[in-house]
C-alpha positions in Angstrom: 17.1 39.7 -4.5 20.6 40.0 -6.0 21.9 37.0 -7.8 25.3 35.5 -7.4 26.6 32.3 -9.0 25.6 29.2 -7.1 28.7 27.6 -5.5 27.9 24.2 -7.0 31.2 22.6 -6.0 30.8 23.4 -2.3 27.1 22.5 -2.4 27.8 19.1 -4.0 30.5 18.3 -1.5 28.2 19.1 1.5 25.2 17.1 0.3 24.3 13.5 1.3 22.2 13.4 -1.8 22.9 14.6 -5.3 23.2 17.8 -7.2 22.4 18.0 -10.9 23.3 21.0 -13.2 22.1 21.6 -16.7 23.8 19.2 -19.2 25.0 16.8 -16.6 24.1 13.1 -16.7 20.8 12.6 -14.9 19.8 16.2 -15.4 16.7 15.5 -17.5 15.4 12.8 -15.2 16.1 14.9 -12.1 14.2 18.0 -13.4 11.2 16.1 -14.7 7.9 16.5 -12.9 5.2 13.8 -12.8 3.2 16.1 -15.0 5.1 15.6 -18.2 3.6 18.5 -20.0 5.6 20.8 -17.7 9.2 21.6 -18.9 11.0 22.5 -15.7 14.4 24.3 -16.3 15.7 25.4 -12.9 19.2 26.6 -12.2 20.0 23.3 -10.5 18.3 20.3 -9.0 19.1 18.8 -5.6 17.8 15.4 -4.8 17.8 15.4 -1.0 18.7 12.4 1.0 18.4 14.0 4.4 16.9 17.0 6.3 20.5 18.3 6.4 20.4 18.4 2.6 17.3 20.6 2.8 19.0 23.0 5.2 22.2 23.1 3.0 20.2 23.7 -0.2 18.1 26.5 1.3 21.2 28.3 2.6 23.2 27.8 -0.6 20.3 29.1 -2.8 19.6 32.1 -0.5 23.3 33.0 -0.5 23.4 32.9 -4.3 20.3 35.1 -4.6 18.3 32.2 -5.9 14.9 30.8 -4.8 14.0 27.3 -3.7 11.1 25.2 -4.9 10.4 22.0 -3.0 8.8 19.1 -5.0 8.2 15.5 -4.2 6.3 14.1 -7.2 5.2 17.2 -9.2 1.6 16.3 -9.8 0.6 20.0 -9.7 3.8 21.4 -11.2 2.1 23.4 -14.0 1.7 26.7 -12.0 5.5 26.6 -11.1 6.4 27.2 -14.7 10.0 26.9 -16.0 11.6 27.7 -12.6 14.1 30.3 -13.8 16.3 31.6 -11.0 15.3 28.7 -8.8 16.9 25.6 -7.3 14.5 22.7 -7.5 14.7 20.7 -4.3 13.4 17.2 -4.9 12.2 15.6 -1.6 11.3 12.2 -3.0 14.2 10.5 -1.3 12.8 11.4 2.2 10.6 8.3 2.6 10.5 7.5 6.3 7.1 6.7 7.8 6.1 5.7 11.3 2.6 4.7 12.5 1.4 5.1 16.1 -1.8 3.0 16.2 -2.6 4.0 19.7 -2.5 7.7 18.9 -4.0 7.0 15.4 -1.2 9.1 13.8 1.5 8.7 11.3 4.7 10.6 10.9 5.6 10.9 7.2 8.6 12.4 5.6 8.3 14.7 2.6 8.8 12.1 -0.1 6.1 9.7 1.2 3.2 9.1 -1.2 -0.3 8.1 -0.1 0.1 4.5 -1.2 2.8 4.2 1.4 0.6 5.6 4.2 -2.3 3.3 3.2 0.0 0.2 3.3 1.5 1.2 6.7 -1.8 2.1 8.4 -4.1 -0.8 7.0 -2.8 -3.5 9.4 -4.2 -1.4 12.3 -7.6 -0.9 10.7 -6.7 2.7 10.0 -6.4 4.9 6.9 -5.2 8.3 6.0 -7.3 10.9 4.2 -5.8 10.1 0.8 -6.9 11.5 -2.5 -7.8 9.4 -5.5 -4.3 8.6 -6.7 -1.9 6.5 -4.5 1.3 8.1 -6.1 0.5 11.7 -5.0 2.8 13.1 -2.3 1.3 13.4 1.2 2.9 16.7 1.9 2.0 18.7 -1.2 -1.5 17.3 -1.2 -2.1 18.2 2.5 -0.6 21.7 2.2 -3.2 22.3 -0.5 -6.1 21.2 1.7 -6.6 17.6 0.7 -9.9 16.4 -0.8 -10.3 12.7 0.3 -12.6 9.8 -0.5 -13.5 9.9 3.2 -13.9 13.7 3.2 -17.6 14.0 3.8 -17.1 12.1 7.0 -13.8 13.4 8.2 -13.2 16.7 6.4 -10.1 18.0 4.6 -6.7 16.4 5.2 -5.2 19.7 6.4 -7.5 19.5 9.4 -5.8 16.3 10.5 -2.3 17.7 10.6 -0.9 17.3 14.2 2.5 18.9 13.6 5.0 19.7 10.9 8.8 19.7 10.8 10.0 22.5 8.4 13.0 24.4 7.3 12.3 28.1 6.9 14.0 30.5 4.4 16.7 31.4 7.0 17.8 27.7 7.1 16.4 27.1 10.6 14.7 23.8 11.4 11.5 24.3 13.3 8.9 22.0 14.8 5.5 23.6 14.3 2.2 22.8 16.0 -0.7 24.4 17.7 1.5 25.5 20.6 4.8 26.2 18.7 4.6 29.0 16.2 0.8 28.6 15.7 0.6 31.3 13.0 2.9 29.3 10.7 1.1 26.1 11.6 -2.2 27.8 10.6 -0.7 28.9 7.3 0.7 25.5 6.4 -2.7 23.8 6.7 -4.1 24.7 3.3 -2.0 27.7 2.4 0.4 25.8 0.2 4.2 25.6 0.1 5.1 29.3 0.3 6.0 29.5 3.9 8.7 26.8 4.5 10.1 23.6 3.1 8.2 20.8 5.0 10.4 17.9 5.8 7.8 15.8 7.7 4.2 15.9 8.8 2.5 14.2 11.6 -1.0 13.4 10.4 -4.1 11.9 12.0 -5.4 8.5 10.8 -9.1 7.4 10.9 -10.7 4.1 11.6 -12.4 2.3 8.7 -14.3 -0.7 10.2 -16.8 -0.7 7.3 -15.6 0.4 3.9 -17.2 -0.1 0.5 -16.0 1.4 -2.7 -16.4 1.2 -6.5 -18.4 2.7 -9.4 -21.6 2.4 -11.3 -21.0 2.7 -15.1 -23.7 3.7 -17.5 -23.6 4.4 -21.3 -22.7 8.1 -21.9 -26.0 8.7 -23.7 -27.6 8.3 -20.3 -25.6 11.2 -18.9 -28.5 13.6 -18.3 -30.7 11.0 -16.6 -27.9 9.6 -14.5 -26.5 12.9 -13.4 -29.9 14.4 -12.6 -30.7 11.4 -10.4 -27.2 11.6 -8.8 -27.8 15.3 -8.1 -31.1 14.6 -6.4 -29.4 11.7 -4.5 -26.6 14.0 -3.2 -29.3 16.2 -1.5 -30.2 13.4 0.9 -27.3 10.9 1.0 -25.6 10.4 4.4 -22.3 12.1 5.1 -20.7 8.6 5.3 -20.8 8.5 1.5 -18.5 10.6 -0.7 -19.2 10.4 -4.4 -18.3 11.8 -7.9 -20.5 12.1 -11.0 -18.2 11.8 -14.0 -18.1 11.7 -17.8 -15.4 9.5 -19.2 -14.3 9.1 -22.8 -11.6 6.4 -23.0 -9.4 6.5 -26.1 -8.7 3.2 -27.9 -5.2 2.8 -26.5 -3.6 -0.6 -25.7 -2.6 0.6 -22.2 -6.3 1.1 -21.3 -7.8 -2.2 -20.1 -10.9 -3.9 -21.4 -13.8 -3.5 -21.1 -13.5 0.3 -21.0 -11.0 0.8 -23.8 -12.4 3.0 -26.5 -15.8 3.3 -24.7 -17.6 6.3 -23.1 -19.5 6.3 -19.9 -21.3 8.4 -17.3 -20.0 7.1 -14.0 -20.9 7.5 -10.3 -17.8 6.7 -8.2 -18.2 6.4 -4.5 -16.9 5.3 -1.1 -19.1 4.4 1.8 -18.3 4.0 5.4 -21.7 2.4 6.1 -22.5 -1.3 6.6 -23.0 -3.5 3.5 -26.8 -3.4 4.0 -26.9 0.4 4.5 -24.7 1.0 1.5 -26.9 -1.2 -0.7 -30.0 0.6 0.5 -28.4 4.0 -0.1 -27.4 3.1 -3.7 -30.8 1.7 -4.7 -32.0 5.0 -6.4 -28.9 4.8 -8.6 -28.9 1.1 -9.3 -32.5 1.1 -10.6 -31.2 3.1 -13.5 -29.5 -0.1 -14.8 -25.7 0.3 -14.7 -23.8 -1.8 -17.3 -21.1 -2.3 -14.7 -21.3 -2.2 -10.9 -18.0 -2.5 -9.0 -19.1 -1.4 -5.6 -18.0 -4.0 -3.0 -16.6 -4.3 0.5 -13.1 -2.9 0.2 -9.7 -2.6 1.8 -8.2 0.9 2.0 -5.7 0.1 -0.7 -8.5 -0.8 -3.2 -9.9 2.8 -3.1 -6.9 3.8 -5.2 -8.3 2.0 -8.2 -11.8 3.6 -8.2 -10.9 6.8 -10.0 -8.6 5.1 -12.5 -5.9 7.7 -12.3 -2.9 7.1 -14.5 -0.4 4.7 -12.8 2.6 6.5 -14.2 3.6 10.1 -15.3 1.7 11.4 -18.3 1.6 14.5 -20.4 -1.7 15.9 -19.3 -3.7 19.1 -18.7 -6.4 19.6 -16.1 -8.1 22.3 -14.2 -10.8 22.6 -11.6 -12.9 25.0 -9.6 -15.6 25.0 -6.9 -19.4 25.5 -7.2 -21.6 27.0 -4.6 -24.3 24.6 -5.5 -25.4 22.4 -8.4 -29.0 23.2 -9.3 -30.4 21.4 -12.3 -29.7 24.5 -14.4 -26.0 24.2 -13.5 -26.0 20.6 -14.4 -27.6 21.3 -17.7 -25.0 24.0 -18.3 -22.2 21.4 -17.5 -23.8 18.9 -20.0 -24.1 21.6 -22.7 -20.3 21.7 -22.8 -19.2 18.3 -21.7 -22.2 16.0 -22.4 -22.9 13.5 -25.1 -22.9 14.9 -28.6 -20.8 17.9 -27.6 -17.4 18.6 -29.1 -15.8 18.3 -25.7 -12.7 16.1 -26.6 -11.5 15.7 -23.0 -11.0 12.3 -21.3 -12.6 13.2 -18.0 -15.1 15.8 -16.7 -16.3 15.3 -13.1 -18.4 16.8 -10.4 -17.4 16.0 -6.8 -20.0 16.2 -4.0 -18.7 18.2 -1.1 -20.7 19.2 2.0 -20.8 17.2 5.2 -17.5 17.4 7.0 -16.0 19.2 3.9 -17.7 22.3 5.2 -15.4 24.8 6.9 -14.5 24.1 10.5 -12.7 27.2 11.8 -12.6 25.8 15.4 -9.9 23.3 14.5 -8.5 24.0 11.1 -5.9 26.1 9.4 -6.4 28.6 6.6 -8.3 25.9 4.6 -10.5 24.1 7.2 -13.0 23.1 4.5 -14.8 24.4 1.4 -17.6 27.0 1.3 -18.9 25.2 -1.7 -21.3 22.3 -2.4 -19.5 20.7 -5.4 -16.2 20.7 -7.2 -15.5 20.5 -10.9 -12.4 18.9 -12.3 -11.5 18.1 -15.9 -8.4 16.4 -17.4 -7.1 14.9 -20.6 -3.9 13.8 -22.3 -2.0 16.6 -24.1 1.0 15.2 -25.9 2.0 18.5 -27.5 1.6 22.3 -27.1 -1.2 22.3 -29.8 -3.2 19.9 -27.7 -2.6 22.0 -24.6 -3.9 25.1 -26.2 -7.0 23.3 -27.6 -7.7 21.9 -24.1 -7.4 25.4 -22.5 -10.1 26.6 -24.9 -12.4 23.9 -23.8 -11.6 24.4 -20.1 -12.3 28.1 -20.5 -15.6 27.4 -22.2 -16.7 25.1 -19.3 -15.6 27.6 -16.7 -17.4 30.5 -18.4 -20.6 28.4 -18.8 -20.6 27.6 -15.1 -19.6 31.0 -13.9 -23.0 31.9 -12.4 -22.6 29.0 -9.9 -18.8 29.3 -9.4 -17.7 29.8 -5.8 -15.5 32.8 -4.9 -12.8 30.5 -3.5 -10.5 27.9 -5.0 -9.0 24.6 -4.2 -5.3 24.7 -4.7 -4.9 21.1 -5.7 -7.4 21.4 -8.5 -5.9 24.7 -9.9 -3.3 23.3 -12.4 -2.8 26.4 -14.5 -0.5 29.4 -13.7 -2.6 32.0 -11.8 -5.4 29.5 -11.6 -6.2 30.0 -7.9 -6.6 33.8 -7.6 -9.4 33.5 -5.0 -8.0 30.6 -3.0 -7.4 32.6 0.2 -9.3 35.8 -0.4 -10.5 36.3 3.2 -7.3 35.2 4.8 -4.8 36.7 2.3 -3.7 39.6 4.5 -2.8 37.3 7.3 -1.0 34.8 5.0 1.1 37.6 3.5 2.0 38.8 7.0 3.1 35.3 8.0 5.1 35.0 4.8 6.8 38.3 5.5 7.8 37.2 9.0 9.4 33.9 7.9 10.5 34.7 4.3 10.6 38.4 3.6 12.9 38.0 0.6 10.5 35.4 -0.9 13.1 32.7 -1.1 10.7 29.8 -0.9 8.7 29.4 -4.1 5.4 27.5 -4.4 3.2 26.5 -7.2 0.4 28.7 -5.8 2.5 31.5 -4.3 1.7 33.9 -1.5 3.9 37.0 -1.7 5.2 38.6 1.5 3.5 41.7 2.8 5.5 44.9 2.2 6.2 47.6 4.8 
């Protein structure tokens, strides 16, 4: 791709939104991802105010021999790197959302976050398949597959995409669904952002007549007992319950609320779509262990956002995750040998998510990621205020990954792979088809994604 100078003056004049170049007022704010550890330094930043801005930006970048990286919030910005030779296209200004309660769908523009969907759908008794954090963008999360609190009942979020409005590398707007350009539709549902800039998704919503959520907190020194019981519990629990077994070490910081500030816990977080009575019955094997806090209660969809205690604002953090084929007690012991009480772990959070149920692959209806051929998922995260902390965290993450390697699945979940090159096996079985689709729509590799798929050659 030959590089010419970006015609910034013409681009700025044609935009409804804003263009920021290095050194200009607003540059640092415009280029900053939610993940504050990442230092993005693109050639330019466009903050789009319309779909027309997306088309204009793609055309201008391609003409200049530059690439385009679309980003709404930047929660998984780490793998993108510094963005040299790239125009960063911020879609956070595209915030339109329309709910069709009869069809149980919502049309969401590229800047919509999950908290917006929850608020719009709740009056109709509906919910989207949101992740744990309400400020994560719907589009990026869904293109990566989407692992929801309701996932063991309804599957991955990508399976519930009805259609997508996109701008491809040639600057053409396309409406993509099962009938219109089905190969591209297949690739978008779990294949990430390499194939087009998505300007809107139509997503399915689900009914939530009975909803309970919360967590059981135990002292960290009970980690082995609690997680062993949780592991056995996950073998028989109904698909209506999605849960996480988690080790939490809260630093003594004033922004962390009492009573968890400065404390360490083993926690079982969960969401249940069962009745109150059935939920209580299902939880009895865990409650008999004597939690010091029990926050499980009848919930509104918006309350689910508080369960996982994700940071409410951008932070300098480092995380990583991978999938496990299964979690025998030997694997759990291996996990605790690195992250358990008494170990020099040092990270704020280490969790094991229970998959299975509707999280299992469903090739009859899904895209490239129709589910996970894995029983559990690992994710770890901590605060890393400087490069020294990042390097130390990577050493710990590598040690945990190496320890669990005998049970690691040969596939990845894009949204949990937060390090460059961290998802090498994400689409192993489908990679040839994905690369062919990329070559059809973007042979020059103009569209840049955090987990890239390169175009097939020849």
